[in-house]
Structure formats: structure tokens, C-alpha cells
C-alpha positions in Angstrom: -27.7 6.1 -62.9 -30.0 8.0 -60.7 -30.6 4.9 -58.7 -27.0 3.9 -58.1 -26.6 7.3 -56.9 -29.7 7.3 -54.5 -28.6 3.8 -53.1 -25.6 5.4 -52.0 -27.0 8.4 -50.4 -29.4 6.5 -48.6 -26.5 4.2 -47.5 -24.3 7.1 -46.2 -27.7 8.6 -44.6 -28.2 5.0 -42.6 -24.2 5.0 -42.1 -24.6 8.7 -40.3 -28.1 7.8 -38.7 -26.5 4.8 -37.1 -23.5 6.6 -36.0 -25.8 9.6 -34.3 -27.6 6.9 -32.4 -24.4 5.2 -31.3 -23.0 8.8 -29.8 -26.2 9.3 -27.9 -26.2 5.8 -26.2 -22.4 5.4 -25.9 -21.5 5.0 -22.0 -18.6 3.7 -20.2 -15.9 4.8 -22.9 -12.9 7.3 -22.8 -13.3 10.2 -25.1 -10.2 8.9 -27.2 -12.4 5.5 -27.9 -15.3 7.6 -29.1 -13.1 9.7 -31.4 -11.2 6.8 -33.0 -15.1 4.9 -33.6 -16.2 8.2 -35.0 -13.4 8.5 -37.2 -13.5 4.9 -38.7 -17.4 5.1 -39.1 -16.9 8.8 -40.9 -14.2 7.4 -43.3 -17.5 4.6 -44.3 -20.0 7.5 -44.8 -17.1 9.2 -46.8 -16.9 6.2 -49.1 -20.6 6.0 -49.5 -20.7 9.5 -50.6 -17.8 9.0 -53.1 -19.6 6.5 -54.4 -22.9 8.7 -55.2 -20.5 11.3 -56.6 -19.1 8.5 -59.1 -22.6 7.1 -59.8 -23.9 10.9 -60.7 -22.1 10.4 -63.8 -23.1 7.3 -65.0 -21.2 4.8 -66.9 -19.8 7.3 -69.4 -22.1 5.9 -72.5 -21.5 8.4 -75.0 -23.4 6.3 -77.6 -22.7 3.1 -79.7 -20.0 5.3 -82.0 -18.2 8.5 -81.3 -15.4 10.5 -83.4 -12.1 10.8 -81.7 -9.5 12.9 -83.5 -11.6 12.2 -86.7 -11.6 8.2 -86.2 -14.7 6.5 -85.4 -14.4 4.4 -82.2 -16.8 2.1 -80.9 -18.3 1.4 -77.6 -17.5 -2.0 -75.5 -20.1 -4.4 -75.2 -20.0 -4.4 -71.2 -18.7 -2.3 -69.0 -15.0 -2.5 -67.9 -14.3 -2.4 -64.3 -11.3 0.2 -62.8 -10.2 -0.1 -58.9 -9.8 3.3 -57.5 -8.2 3.7 -54.0 -9.3 6.7 -52.0 -8.8 8.0 -48.5 -11.7 6.5 -47.6 -11.2 3.1 -49.1 -11.0 1.1 -52.4 -14.2 1.2 -54.8 -14.7 -0.2 -58.3 -15.6 2.5 -60.8 -17.6 0.6 -63.7 -17.5 2.4 -67.0 -17.9 1.7 -70.9 -14.4 2.1 -73.0 -14.0 3.0 -76.6 -11.6 1.4 -79.3 -11.7 1.1 -82.8 -12.3 -2.7 -82.4 -13.2 -4.7 -79.7 -10.4 -6.5 -78.2 -8.0 -3.5 -79.2 -6.3 -0.5 -77.3 -8.7 1.3 -75.6 -8.4 4.8 -76.8 -11.1 7.0 -74.9 -12.9 6.4 -71.4 -15.7 9.3 -71.6 -16.2 8.5 -67.5 -12.3 8.8 -66.8 -12.0 12.2 -68.2 -15.2 13.4 -66.4 -14.0 12.4 -63.2 -10.1 13.4 -63.8 -9.3 9.8 -62.8 -5.2 9.7 -62.2 -3.2 7.0 -64.4 -2.8 4.6 -61.2 -5.6 2.9 -59.1 -4.3 5.4 -56.2 -6.1 8.6 -55.7 -3.8 12.2 -55.7 -5.0 12.8 -52.1 -3.7 9.5 -50.9 -0.8 9.6 -52.9 -0.4 13.2 -51.6 -0.4 11.9 -47.8 1.5 8.8 -48.6 4.4 10.1 -50.0 4.7 13.1 -47.4 5.1 10.1 -45.1 7.9 8.4 -47.1 9.6 11.4 -47.6 10.4 11.5 -43.8 10.3 7.6 -42.8 10.9 4.4 -44.6 8.7 3.1 -47.1 7.4 0.4 -44.9 6.9 2.6 -42.0 5.0 5.2 -44.3 2.6 2.2 -45.3 2.0 1.1 -41.9 0.9 4.6 -41.3 -1.3 4.9 -43.5 -3.2 1.4 -43.0 -3.2 2.5 -39.3 -4.7 6.1 -40.0 -7.2 5.2 -42.6 -7.2 1.4 -42.7 -6.1 1.5 -46.6 -3.9 -1.4 -47.3 -0.9 -0.3 -49.9 2.4 -2.6 -50.5 5.7 -1.3 -50.1 6.6 -2.1 -53.6 3.6 0.6 -54.5 4.6 3.2 -52.2 7.9 3.0 -54.0 6.6 2.9 -57.5 4.4 5.9 -56.7 7.6 7.9 -55.2 9.6 7.0 -58.7 6.5 8.0 -60.7 6.1 11.3 -59.1 9.7 12.3 -59.1 9.3 12.1 -62.9 7.2 15.7 -62.5 10.5 17.1 -60.7 12.0 17.7 -64.2 9.4 19.7 -65.6 8.4 21.6 -62.4 11.6 23.3 -61.5 12.3 25.2 -64.8 8.6 26.9 -64.4 9.2 28.1 -60.8 9.4 31.9 -60.5 12.3 33.4 -58.9 11.5 35.0 -55.4 10.5 38.4 -55.1 13.6 40.6 -55.4 12.4 42.9 -52.5 12.5 39.6 -50.1 15.8 39.0 -51.1 19.4 39.6 -49.4 22.0 41.6 -50.6 24.4 38.8 -51.8 23.8 35.6 -53.8 25.4 32.4 -52.4 25.9 29.2 -54.2 27.1 26.2 -52.0 27.8 22.8 -52.8 29.0 19.5 -51.4 28.6 15.7 -51.5 27.4 12.9 -49.5 27.6 9.2 -50.0 24.4 7.0 -50.3 24.7 3.5 -49.2 24.0 1.3 -52.3 22.2 -2.1 -52.8 24.8 -4.5 -54.5 23.6 -5.3 -57.7 21.7 -9.0 -58.0 24.7 -10.6 -60.1 27.1 -9.4 -56.9 24.3 -10.6 -54.2 24.2 -13.9 -55.8 27.9 -14.7 -55.1 27.4 -14.8 -51.8 30.0 -17.7 -51.2 32.8 -15.6 -52.3 34.3 -13.8 -49.2 35.1 -10.0 -49.3 38.8 -9.0 -49.6 40.5 -7.1 -46.1 39.1 -3.9 -46.1 36.5 -4.4 -48.6 32.6 -3.1 -47.5 29.8 -5.2 -47.7 27.8 -2.4 -49.3 29.5 0.7 -50.8 28.6 4.1 -51.1 27.7 6.4 -54.4 28.0 10.1 -54.1 25.1 12.4 -54.3 26.0 15.9 -55.0 24.0 18.7 -53.3 23.4 22.1 -53.8 21.8 25.3 -52.4 20.9 28.7 -53.3 20.2 31.3 -51.3 20.5 35.1 -50.7 21.9 36.8 -47.3 22.6 40.3 -46.4 26.2 41.5 -45.9 27.4 40.8 -42.3 31.1 42.4 -41.9 33.0 41.3 -39.0 36.9 41.5 -37.8 39.1 38.4 -37.5 38.9 38.7 -33.9 35.3 38.5 -33.7 35.2 35.3 -36.1 38.0 33.8 -33.8 36.1 34.7 -30.8 32.7 33.4 -32.4 34.1 30.1 -33.3 35.8 29.9 -29.7 32.6 30.2 -28.1 30.8 27.9 -30.6 28.0 30.3 -30.6 26.5 32.1 -33.4 26.4 36.0 -33.3 23.0 37.2 -32.5 23.0 39.7 -35.2 24.0 37.5 -38.1 21.3 37.6 -41.3 19.6 34.6 -42.0 19.3 33.2 -45.6 16.5 34.3 -47.5 14.5 31.6 -50.2 16.9 28.8 -50.0 16.2 26.2 -52.6 18.2 23.2 -52.4 18.8 20.2 -55.4 20.6 17.0 -55.1 21.8 15.1 -58.4 23.2 11.1 -58.4 25.4 9.8 -61.2 22.8 7.9 -63.4 23.5 4.5 -64.7 23.7 4.3 -68.4 22.3 1.3 -70.4 25.8 -0.3 -70.8 26.9 -0.1 -67.1 26.6 0.5 -63.8 27.0 3.9 -64.1 30.5 4.6 -64.4 29.8 6.7 -67.7 31.7 9.9 -68.4 28.6 11.7 -70.5 27.7 14.6 -68.6 24.2 14.0 -68.8 24.6 11.2 -66.3 27.1 12.7 -64.2 26.1 14.1 -60.9 28.0 17.3 -60.6 27.4 19.1 -63.8 23.6 18.0 -63.9 23.7 19.6 -60.0 25.4 22.9 -61.5 23.2 23.1 -64.7 20.2 23.3 -62.0 22.3 26.0 -59.7 23.3 28.0 -63.1 19.7 28.1 -63.9 18.5 29.2 -60.3 21.4 31.9 -60.3 20.5 33.1 -63.7 16.8 33.8 -62.7 17.7 35.2 -59.6 20.5 38.0 -60.6 18.7 38.8 -64.0 19.0 43.0 -64.2 21.3 43.3 -60.9 24.9 43.3 -60.0 23.9 41.8 -56.9 27.3 40.0 -55.6 27.8 36.2 -56.3 29.6 33.6 -53.8 30.5 30.0 -54.4 31.2 28.3 -50.9 32.6 24.9 -51.2 35.2 22.6 -49.8 38.4 21.6 -51.8 37.3 19.0 -54.1 38.8 20.2 -57.2 36.0 18.6 -59.3 33.5 20.9 -57.5 35.5 24.0 -58.3 36.0 22.8 -61.9 32.2 22.5 -62.2 31.8 26.0 -60.8 34.1 27.4 -63.4 32.2 25.8 -66.0 28.6 26.7 -65.1 28.5 29.9 -63.0 29.7 33.6 -64.1 33.3 34.5 -64.3 32.5 37.2 -61.7 31.8 34.4 -59.1 33.7 34.8 -55.9 35.2 31.3 -54.8 35.4 31.0 -51.1 36.9 28.1 -49.4 34.3 27.0 -46.8 36.5 28.0 -43.5 35.3 24.8 -41.6 37.3 22.6 -43.6 39.9 24.6 -43.4 39.8 24.3 -39.8 39.7 20.5 -39.8 43.3 20.9 -41.6 44.6 23.2 -38.9 43.7 20.9 -36.3 45.2 17.9 -37.8 48.5 20.3 -38.0 48.1 21.0 -34.4 48.0 17.5 -33.6 51.0 16.8 -35.0 52.9 18.9 -32.4 50.6 19.1 -29.2 48.2 16.6 -28.0 44.5 16.4 -28.6 42.5 18.6 -26.2 45.4 20.5 -24.8 45.9 23.9 -24.6 48.8 24.0 -27.1 46.8 22.9 -29.5 44.3 25.3 -28.9 46.5 28.0 -29.2 48.2 26.7 -32.2 45.0 26.6 -34.3 43.9 29.9 -33.1 47.0 31.7 -33.9 46.9 30.3 -37.4 43.3 31.1 -37.9 43.9 34.5 -37.1 46.8 34.7 -39.7 44.2 33.5 -42.3 41.9 35.8 -41.4 44.3 38.7 -41.8 44.8 37.5 -45.1 48.4 35.9 -44.4 47.8 32.9 -46.4 51.5 32.7 -47.7 52.7 33.2 -44.4 50.9 30.3 -42.6 51.7 28.0 -45.5 55.6 29.0 -45.6 55.5 28.9 -41.4 54.1 25.2 -41.8 56.5 24.2 -44.3 59.5 25.0 -42.1 58.1 23.5 -39.1 57.4 20.1 -41.0 61.3 19.9 -41.4 61.2 19.2 -37.8 59.0 16.2 -38.3 59.3 12.5 -39.4 57.4 9.5 -40.6 53.7 9.8 -40.5 53.3 12.9 -38.8 55.5 14.5 -41.6 53.2 13.0 -44.3 50.1 14.4 -42.2 51.5 17.6 -42.1 52.3 17.7 -45.6 49.1 17.1 -46.7 47.4 19.9 -44.9 50.2 22.0 -46.5 49.3 20.8 -49.9 45.8 21.3 -49.2 45.8 25.2 -48.1 48.3 25.7 -51.2 46.1 24.1 -53.8 43.2 26.4 -52.5 44.9 29.7 -51.8 43.2 31.4 -54.4 40.2 30.9 -52.6 41.5 32.3 -49.2 41.3 35.8 -49.4 39.6 35.7 -46.1 40.3 39.5 -45.2 38.7 40.7 -48.3 35.7 38.4 -47.5 35.3 39.8 -44.1 35.8 43.3 -45.3 32.8 43.0 -48.2 30.6 41.2 -45.4 30.4 37.7 -47.5 29.7 34.5 -45.7 32.8 32.4 -44.9 31.5 29.2 -43.9 29.2 26.3 -45.8 27.0 25.1 -42.9 24.1 25.8 -45.1 25.4 23.1 -47.6 26.5 20.8 -44.8 23.2 21.3 -43.3 21.5 20.7 -46.7 23.4 17.1 -46.9 22.2 16.2 -43.6 18.8 17.0 -44.1 18.2 16.1 -47.9 20.7 12.8 -47.6 21.6 11.5 -44.1 18.1 12.1 -42.4 16.5 9.9 -45.1 18.9 7.9 -46.9 21.0 6.9 -44.4 18.5 5.3 -41.8 19.4 2.2 -40.3 19.9 -0.6 -42.9 18.9 1.4 -45.6 20.1 0.5 -49.2 19.3 2.1 -52.5 19.6 1.6 -56.3 20.4 4.8 -58.3 17.1 5.4 -59.5 15.1 5.0 -56.2 18.0 7.3 -54.6 17.7 10.0 -57.2 13.5 10.0 -57.2 13.5 10.3 -53.4 16.2 13.3 -53.5 13.9 15.1 -56.1 10.9 14.8 -53.9 12.7 15.6 -50.7 14.4 18.4 -51.8 11.1 20.0 -53.6 9.5 19.3 -49.7 12.1 20.8 -48.1 12.4 23.8 -50.1 8.7 24.6 -49.1 7.1 23.7 -52.5 5.0 20.4 -52.2 1.9 21.9 -52.8 3.0 23.6 -55.7 4.7 20.6 -57.4 1.7 18.4 -56.3 -0.7 20.8 -58.2 2.0 20.7 -61.1 2.0 17.0 -61.3 -1.8 16.5 -61.5 -2.1 19.2 -64.3 0.6 17.8 -66.2 -0.8 14.3 -65.8 -4.1 15.1 -66.8 -3.3 16.9 -69.8 -1.2 13.9 -70.6 -4.2 11.2 -70.1 -7.0 13.7 -71.4 -5.7 16.7 -73.5 -6.8 18.8 -70.8 -6.2 19.7 -66.8 -9.2 18.5 -65.1 
């Protein structure tokens, strides 16, 4: 294949000479116009050189008969073509394939092994670039961006399929991740978890019943919960109740507050079974236990051999706390997120004072200070006595607040948490829900299947954790080993 390689080199040289000549004679053009033309022509040169590289290996002719795993395999009579889409454009790779008999399943392709070709037609580089885009914007926009930048055409369906196929490697990537260096960790290990709804695509059968009118209050598209968790470390930050109240009143973060270290996030959805659309009670299918299994594995790796304090910060959802008790160590200190408590205090305040009034502010401030001083019982008792003066909807609303506080009082020992320097707000979990789920899966008009949403969440969390480069290498090595028995 020396001739084919030389032809490709000659073609590349002609393209380069033509490009140099064009630059020498280019007149009347802005620099950005020259820049665009240069890039387009350099892509053509890159494609010619890539073809020269492939031609160097010939067509993978290893002889008329080879032995593979103790069995004779025969060479095809004619070369088989394979499309390979690179960042420079598509090229056709012609190579011999080997099987036991003609027209039987292909069992060995020497050239594919030599080149380390991927399972699909898209190159690993193109796959990397395309998925980096689709993790931030819609599949349609990412495809348009690649086409505009590289003049490489790809369908939206191809981008979605690529996303799902790549996500399958997440399950083998995460367990082999090493914990962060102990010297870079904070003094307290924190686990946070929360839920965020994902807008779901209606099943085909339901969409076909378009003539049926929705009932009153029935939404066109329903949401399904994605459970998002984070594990990080942070240094102790001891504060007084007055300092917390002042910080919340100013709505400004303290300058000396420590920052989370080595935050890793995960997101899991409830998966459908073969029998139904996802109402399975199997723990392997449910989102919460699958999430907490991931969190527990991360915790185990990061506290091994140490007695670092372990804190779990969440809202009042009982199912989350049940999962915490099942999966995390017994010494875990459970803390109810203070911001969720504040929401209830404001709801209680508006039973007696107008929204935005000074009276409502004083009501919340006084009771927040009671909580932070460890007077949870006094607060609940006082609200119960005040509820006796209310009637109707306001009394029902205040009763719901009292019930929430009473159900969660074991996780509201804020005086002890402040003295120990533990965090008491789950801003990290809420921020993770926003960045992982809302910023991508709740863009205008988006609807998801469970499988598609889970694939996107797996890849997006890896990307947001800063592990994309390592994951991509794991994906390539794992796929190459599965295809060819070795990492190319």
C-alpha cells in the first residue's frame, strides 16, 4: 500500500502548496475571513494525512488462512469497506476480514486491531468533542455546532445513541476511582442528597390517545424524580446563633467560610423494568437506594482508617432519611437543612403577618434564633399554642409546619452542630440539583425517557466532577479490550 500512502501524501502536499499560494496572494480580506478559509483547508489537509496513515497499514492481509483461538479463519475474497468519521471528515477504510466460512460472522479484522478502530463509525476524538457539547446544550444544538465548526454531518439520533452508549462505561469507571489525597481533604466529611423532577416523554400509547381530553389539573407531561447526591469534605466552621442569623439576614456569605474540597456528585433515576414503566419496588431499579449505594462506596473510600466526622445534610423527606440509615455508618450525624426549616418558619409567619412585613421578619428571626440555641421543643410548643388562635386554612397550614418540625426534631440539634463546626445548610445538594439536572434536562421544551435521562445524568455528573478526561480514557481502553482483547 505504499502507492496509496504516497498518493495521499501527494494530495496533502498539493493542498498545502495551494494554501500557501492562496495566503501569499490573498488581498482585500479581513483577518477573520482568512482565518476561516485557513481552517477549512487545514481540515482537508488533515483528512489527506489521516488517509496516508491508514494506507500505511495496507488492507490487513494476514494470509489466506489464519488461526484464531485454535480455529482456522479464512480471508474474505474481497476487501470489506468501513466508514470512519473523523474530526477532519469521513473516510472509507477498505480491509480484509476473516471468518470460518464465507458469509459467516466476521471473527477477526487485523486492520481494525492495528488501527484501534472504535466500535461505531465515529472517532473517539469526534465522540469526545460532540459529547462535551451535548452535555451542556441540546442534542440538536450540539450537532449544529459540530457541523458549523468542522463541517461534519451527524444526526440528532446518532448523538443520542452515542450518549447512551458512552454512559454504559460509567458503571465500571466509578468503582475504580481512587479517593482524593488525604492531605487535600477537609476536617469533616459531608454527604448531601436531594431530589429534582425531570420532565418525561409520554409513552407512545398515551401520545396516540390524543383525542382524549386531560382531566382537570392533569398536566400534559409528568415529571419523574432524579435523586442527586454529593460527597465532599470541608473544614470545621464554628459560629454562634447570632452570627448565623446576621449572615442570613444580610443574605451574604461569610468571607471566612471554608470551601468544599473534592466534591463528587451522582444522580440516579428509577429505572423501568421489562414488565412496567418504572413502578418497580426492586432496590436495583429504585433511584434512592442506587444513589445511596454510590454515596456509601465513596464514603467508605474516603474515611478508611480515620475517624473523620461524617455528616449527612438533607431535607425532611422520610425516604431519604431511611436510605441514609440503611446505607451510611451508624455514627453519621444527620442534619436537617436549615434552609428548608426557614421555608417552614416563613410559612408560619405568614399565618399571622403579611408577606414582606416587619412583623413577619421578626417572627422568623426570633424563632430561628431559638432553633439555633437548641430550643426546638420550646419552638414547637409555642407554635402549637399559637395555632389554637387560628381557624380554617391558616390553622391547617401552621399544623403542617408543626408536624414537619416535630417529625424532624432529631435532626435539628443546631446548637450542637454549630459548636462542632458542622455545616447546617445543604446548598451544595441544591446547587448540584440545579447544575446537574435543571441546567440541562429542564431546558425549554425538553422531554426525556428514563433511559435517556439516566445516560445524560451519568455523563454529566462525571463531567461536572472534573473527571471527563480520565473517564474518556477508561471508555477507550475498556472498549478496545472488549473488541480486540487489548487496549490499543
